[in-house]
C-alpha positions as CSV (number, residue, x, y, z in Angstrom):
1,M,-7.1,-38.0,-7.8
2,K,-4.5,-37.5,-10.3
3,S,-5.3,-33.8,-11.1
4,K,-5.4,-33.1,-7.2
5,K,-1.7,-34.7,-7.0
6,A,-0.7,-32.7,-10.1
7,G,-2.0,-29.6,-8.6
8,S,-0.3,-30.3,-5.1
9,N,3.0,-31.0,-7.0
10,G,2.7,-27.8,-8.9
11,F,2.1,-25.8,-5.9
12,A,5.1,-27.3,-4.2
13,R,7.2,-26.6,-7.2
14,F,6.1,-23.0,-7.3
15,V,6.6,-22.6,-3.7
16,A,10.3,-24.3,-4.0
17,V,11.1,-21.9,-7.0
18,R,9.8,-18.7,-5.2
19,F,12.1,-19.7,-2.1
20,L,15.2,-20.3,-4.3
21,L,14.7,-17.0,-6.0
22,I,15.3,-15.2,-2.5
23,I,18.9,-16.4,-2.4
24,P,20.2,-14.7,-5.5
25,T,17.9,-11.6,-4.9
26,I,19.3,-11.1,-1.6
27,L,22.8,-11.6,-2.7
28,I,22.4,-9.2,-5.6
29,L,21.1,-6.5,-3.2
30,V,23.6,-6.8,-0.5
31,S,26.3,-6.9,-3.1
32,V,24.9,-3.5,-4.5
33,V,24.6,-2.0,-1.2
34,F,28.2,-3.1,-0.5
35,F,29.6,-1.5,-3.7
36,V,27.6,1.7,-3.6
37,M,28.8,2.4,0.2
38,R,32.3,2.3,-1.1
39,V,32.1,4.5,-4.0
40,T,33.3,7.3,-2.2
41,G,36.0,5.4,-0.4
42,D,36.4,3.4,2.8
43,P,33.8,3.9,5.6
44,I,36.5,4.9,8.0
45,T,37.5,8.3,6.0
46,A,33.8,8.9,5.3
47,A,33.1,8.9,8.8
48,L,36.2,10.2,10.5
49,G,37.9,12.3,7.7
50,G,39.2,15.7,8.6
51,R,38.3,14.8,12.4
52,L,41.5,12.8,12.7
53,P,45.0,13.3,11.8
54,P,46.2,11.5,8.7
55,E,48.5,9.1,10.5
56,Q,46.0,7.9,13.3
57,L,43.4,7.8,10.2
58,A,45.7,5.3,8.2
59,V,46.0,3.4,11.5
60,R,42.1,3.1,11.9
61,I,41.9,2.3,8.1
62,R,44.6,-0.6,8.5
63,E,43.0,-2.0,11.9
64,A,39.4,-2.3,10.3
65,G,41.2,-4.0,7.1
66,Y,39.9,-1.4,4.9
67,D,43.4,-1.0,3.0
68,R,43.0,-4.4,1.4
69,P,41.6,-5.0,-2.1
70,L,38.0,-4.4,-2.7
71,I,37.2,-8.1,-3.4
72,V,38.8,-9.6,-0.5
73,Q,36.7,-7.1,1.9
74,Y,33.7,-8.1,-0.1
75,L,34.3,-11.7,0.4
76,E,35.0,-11.3,4.0
77,Y,31.9,-9.3,4.6
78,M,29.8,-11.9,2.7
79,S,31.4,-14.7,5.0
80,N,30.5,-12.5,8.1
81,L,27.1,-11.9,6.8
82,L,26.3,-15.8,6.9
83,T,27.1,-15.9,10.6
84,G,25.1,-12.7,11.5
85,N,28.2,-10.6,12.0
86,L,27.7,-7.1,10.3
87,G,30.8,-5.3,12.1
88,N,30.5,-2.4,14.6
89,T,28.8,0.8,14.1
90,L,31.7,3.6,13.9
91,T,30.0,6.5,15.8
92,D,29.2,4.4,19.0
93,N,31.1,1.2,18.7
94,Q,28.1,-1.2,18.7
95,P,27.5,-4.5,17.1
96,V,25.3,-3.6,13.9
97,M,23.0,-6.6,14.5
98,S,22.4,-5.6,18.3
99,M,21.6,-2.2,16.8
100,L,19.3,-3.7,14.4
101,T,17.6,-5.8,17.1
102,T,17.0,-2.7,19.3
103,Y,15.6,-0.4,16.9
104,G,13.9,-3.0,14.4
105,T,11.3,-3.8,16.9
106,A,10.1,-0.2,17.2
107,T,9.8,0.0,13.1
108,L,7.9,-3.2,13.1
109,E,5.5,-1.7,15.5
110,L,5.2,1.4,13.6
111,A,4.4,-0.7,10.4
112,I,1.9,-3.0,11.9
113,Y,0.0,0.1,13.2
114,A,0.4,1.9,9.7
115,L,-1.0,-1.4,8.0
116,I,-4.0,-1.7,10.2
117,V,-4.6,2.1,9.5
118,A,-4.2,1.5,5.7
119,F,-6.6,-1.4,5.5
120,T,-9.2,0.0,7.6
121,I,-9.4,3.3,5.8
122,G,-8.4,2.1,2.2
123,M,-10.4,-1.2,1.9
124,P,-14.0,0.0,2.9
125,L,-13.6,3.4,1.2
126,G,-12.5,1.5,-2.1
127,R,-15.7,-0.5,-2.0
128,I,-17.8,2.8,-1.4
129,A,-16.0,4.4,-4.4
130,A,-16.5,1.4,-6.6
131,Y,-20.2,1.1,-5.7
132,N,-20.7,4.9,-6.4
133,R,-18.8,4.9,-9.5
134,D,-18.7,8.1,-11.3
135,K,-20.8,9.9,-8.6
136,P,-20.0,12.7,-6.4
137,K,-19.1,10.5,-3.6
138,D,-16.6,8.3,-6.0
139,A,-15.1,11.8,-7.2
140,V,-14.5,12.9,-3.3
141,L,-13.0,9.5,-2.5
142,R,-10.6,9.4,-5.6
143,I,-9.3,12.8,-4.7
144,F,-8.8,11.8,-1.1
145,A,-6.8,8.9,-2.5
146,I,-4.5,11.1,-4.5
147,F,-4.0,13.4,-1.6
148,C,-3.0,10.6,0.6
149,Y,-0.2,9.0,-1.6
150,S,1.0,12.3,-3.2
151,T,1.6,14.4,-0.1
152,P,5.0,14.0,1.3
153,V,5.0,12.1,4.5
154,F,7.3,14.6,6.4
155,F,4.9,17.4,5.5
156,M,1.8,15.5,6.6
157,G,3.5,14.7,9.7
158,L,4.4,18.4,10.6
159,L,1.0,19.5,9.9
160,A,-0.5,16.8,12.0
161,K,1.9,17.6,14.9
162,L,0.9,21.4,14.3
163,V,-2.8,20.8,14.4
164,F,-3.3,17.9,17.0
165,S,-0.3,18.3,19.3
166,V,0.6,22.2,19.3
167,Q,-2.7,23.7,18.6
168,L,-5.3,21.3,20.1
169,G,-3.0,19.7,22.5
170,W,-4.9,16.4,22.0
171,L,-1.8,14.0,21.1
172,P,1.8,14.0,22.1
173,V,4.3,15.7,19.9
174,S,6.9,13.0,19.6
175,G,8.4,9.9,21.1
176,R,7.1,6.1,21.5
177,A,5.8,6.8,25.3
178,T,6.5,9.2,28.1
179,V,10.1,8.9,29.5
180,G,8.9,7.7,33.0
181,N,6.7,4.8,31.2
182,E,9.8,3.8,29.0
183,I,11.8,3.5,32.2
184,A,9.1,1.6,33.9
185,M,8.7,-1.0,31.1
186,L,12.7,-1.4,31.1
187,N,13.1,-1.9,34.6
188,N,10.0,-3.9,35.8
189,L,9.9,-6.4,32.9
190,N,12.4,-9.5,32.8
191,T,12.3,-9.8,29.2
192,P,11.1,-6.6,27.2
193,T,10.1,-7.2,23.7
194,G,10.9,-3.7,22.5
195,I,7.4,-3.7,21.2
196,F,5.8,-1.1,23.3
197,I,2.1,-2.1,23.2
198,V,3.1,-5.8,24.0
199,D,5.5,-4.7,26.8
200,A,2.6,-2.2,28.3
201,F,0.3,-5.1,28.6
202,Q,3.0,-7.1,30.2
203,L,3.4,-4.5,32.7
204,G,-0.3,-4.6,33.5
205,D,-0.8,-1.0,33.7
206,M,-3.7,0.3,31.4
207,S,-2.4,3.8,31.7
208,V,0.9,2.9,30.3
209,V,-1.0,1.1,27.5
210,G,-3.1,4.1,26.8
211,D,0.2,6.4,26.9
212,V,1.7,4.0,24.4
213,L,-1.3,4.2,22.0
214,M,-1.5,7.8,22.2
215,H,2.0,8.3,20.9
216,A,1.2,5.7,18.3
217,I,-1.7,7.6,16.7
218,L,-0.4,10.3,14.7
219,P,2.8,8.5,13.1
220,S,0.7,5.6,12.3
221,F,-1.9,7.6,10.6
222,V,0.6,9.6,8.7
223,L,2.4,6.5,7.3
224,G,-0.8,4.5,7.0
225,L,-2.6,7.2,4.9
226,L,0.3,6.7,2.5
227,T,-0.8,3.3,1.6
228,A,-4.3,3.7,2.4
229,G,-4.5,5.8,-0.8
230,T,-3.0,3.0,-3.1
231,F,-5.3,0.6,-1.2
232,L,-8.3,2.9,-2.1
233,R,-7.5,2.9,-5.5
234,L,-6.7,-0.5,-6.2
235,V,-9.9,-1.6,-4.3
236,R,-11.9,0.6,-6.5
237,T,-10.4,-0.4,-9.8
238,N,-10.6,-4.0,-9.2
239,V,-14.0,-4.1,-7.7
240,I,-15.2,-2.0,-10.8
241,S,-13.7,-4.6,-13.1
242,T,-15.3,-7.7,-11.3
243,L,-18.7,-5.7,-10.7
244,Y,-19.0,-5.6,-14.8
245,S,-17.5,-9.1,-15.5
246,P,-19.6,-11.6,-17.4
247,Y,-20.4,-13.8,-14.4
248,V,-21.5,-11.0,-12.4
249,D,-23.8,-9.5,-15.3
250,A,-25.0,-13.1,-15.1
251,A,-26.0,-12.9,-11.3
252,R,-27.2,-9.6,-11.8
253,S,-29.7,-11.0,-14.7
254,R,-31.0,-13.3,-12.3
255,G,-32.2,-10.4,-10.0
256,V,-29.5,-10.6,-7.5
257,H,-29.4,-7.4,-5.4
258,E,-26.4,-5.0,-6.2
259,S,-25.2,-5.1,-2.5
260,R,-25.1,-9.0,-2.6
261,L,-23.2,-8.8,-5.9
262,L,-20.6,-6.6,-4.5
263,K,-20.0,-8.7,-1.3
264,K,-20.5,-12.2,-2.7
265,H,-19.6,-12.1,-6.3
266,A,-17.1,-9.0,-6.8
267,W,-15.3,-8.5,-3.5
268,K,-13.2,-11.9,-3.2
269,P,-11.9,-11.9,-6.8
270,A,-10.9,-8.1,-6.5
271,L,-8.7,-9.1,-3.5
272,I,-6.3,-11.3,-5.6
273,P,-4.4,-8.2,-7.2
274,I,-4.6,-6.2,-3.9
275,I,-2.7,-9.0,-2.0
276,T,0.0,-9.4,-4.7
277,V,0.7,-5.3,-4.1
278,V,0.9,-5.7,-0.5
279,G,4.3,-6.9,-0.6
280,M,5.4,-3.8,-2.7
281,Q,3.7,-1.5,-0.1
282,I,5.7,-2.9,2.7
283,A,8.9,-1.5,0.9
284,V,6.7,1.9,0.6
285,L,6.0,1.7,4.5
286,L,9.7,1.2,5.2
287,A,10.9,4.0,3.0
288,G,8.0,6.3,4.4
289,A,9.1,5.1,7.9
290,V,12.4,6.9,7.6
291,L,10.7,10.5,7.3
292,T,8.0,9.5,9.8
293,E,10.1,8.4,12.5
294,T,12.5,11.2,11.9
295,T,9.5,13.7,12.2
296,F,8.1,12.1,15.2
297,E,11.3,11.2,16.9
298,W,10.1,7.5,16.8
299,K,13.4,5.8,17.5
300,G,13.4,3.0,15.0
301,L,15.2,1.9,12.0
302,G,14.1,4.8,9.9
303,F,15.3,7.3,12.7
304,M,18.7,5.7,13.3
305,L,19.3,5.6,9.4
306,S,18.9,9.2,9.3
307,Q,21.2,9.8,12.2
308,Y,23.8,7.6,10.8
309,L,23.6,9.2,7.4
310,K,24.3,12.5,9.1
311,A,27.0,11.0,11.0
312,R,28.4,9.1,7.7
313,D,28.5,5.8,9.5
314,F,28.3,3.8,6.6
315,V,28.8,0.6,8.2
316,A,25.6,1.2,10.1
317,V,23.7,2.4,7.0
318,Q,25.0,-0.5,5.2
319,G,23.4,-2.9,8.1
320,I,20.0,-1.3,8.1
321,V,19.6,-1.3,4.1
322,V,20.5,-5.0,4.1
323,L,18.1,-5.8,6.9
324,I,15.4,-3.8,4.9
325,A,16.1,-5.6,1.8
326,I,15.9,-8.6,3.4
327,I,12.5,-8.0,5.1
328,V,11.0,-6.9,1.6
329,T,12.2,-10.0,-0.5
330,V,10.9,-12.1,2.2
331,T,7.6,-10.3,2.6
332,N,7.2,-10.7,-1.3
333,F,7.7,-14.2,-1.0
334,I,5.1,-14.8,1.8
335,V,2.6,-12.7,-0.5
336,D,3.3,-14.9,-3.5
337,I,2.4,-17.9,-1.3
338,I,-0.9,-16.5,0.1
339,A,-1.6,-15.1,-3.6
340,A,-1.2,-18.7,-5.0
341,I,-3.2,-20.3,-2.1
342,I,-6.4,-18.1,-2.8
343,D,-5.8,-18.0,-6.6
344,P,-4.3,-21.3,-8.0
345,R,-4.1,-19.5,-11.6
346,V,-0.9,-17.6,-10.4
347,R,1.1,-21.0,-9.8
348,Y,3.3,-22.5,-12.2
349,D,2.0,-25.8,-12.8
350,G,3.9,-26.4,-16.2
């Protein structure tokens, strides 16, 4: 009874420590982004310099408060950040928070699709590679994994568009849905979520659902394969290490069949390191989403980030980067908790 209570206290302490670490982590990330964005000067000059007369530019800088000391701007920014105020974009003068809400759902949808693809392809192929260690099948799968995570996302995206959209005509070239279906979801739903597959089901028209899924196939697979290769290698390595561990050798000596050893004895322990890497792969997916969304004109945060960078709208860029930093930090916290629940050895019981 006492050990259970101690274990419970240790887990609670682990969660509390991990949660409290989120605050300084986000604070450091936000601060770094803030100061890096101002290395080349104030955002107004970066976005509008050369397009406005010096007098008008000076007025805009003064009105926005960018003529004040940097530390004053930083403290005001952090104060506004606590209330959810990230300012307005310089190019289209819309609240940054509104822009993040509008386009964030598109990136979330793409990331979910890509994770499904990564797990569906990477996990089973990793098991097959481990079971056929050092055989031709294993060699082919290892080469496939290297191809997946080493091929530039934009190149794979352009190649996929050329083959499946231009030459074969099987899949749409770009976008999240046809324009007519986008308008139908926007006009006929009282509370559209911005996640097109959810909105399509809300609309109740299966042709719209099919259209949304057809548009999602290419960007999802291009982005998903980037992570699938990593998962394949991780699963292979960890399953091999557990397949030849002492307790599995003991089960093998008792005559347990190899397929049962893989499913019952080697698979679950091999999942622990993989789960801990998922958080880092979210960051990889979000980074890959910039190129994937730009390639397929999938109007999410990645697409908008590229557009705002071209326009040198550093206020909008700063808001997007801060949101991505927060998502990655919180995701890693959740992954740590899941890993601690599955494997108590990762908890800080001391």
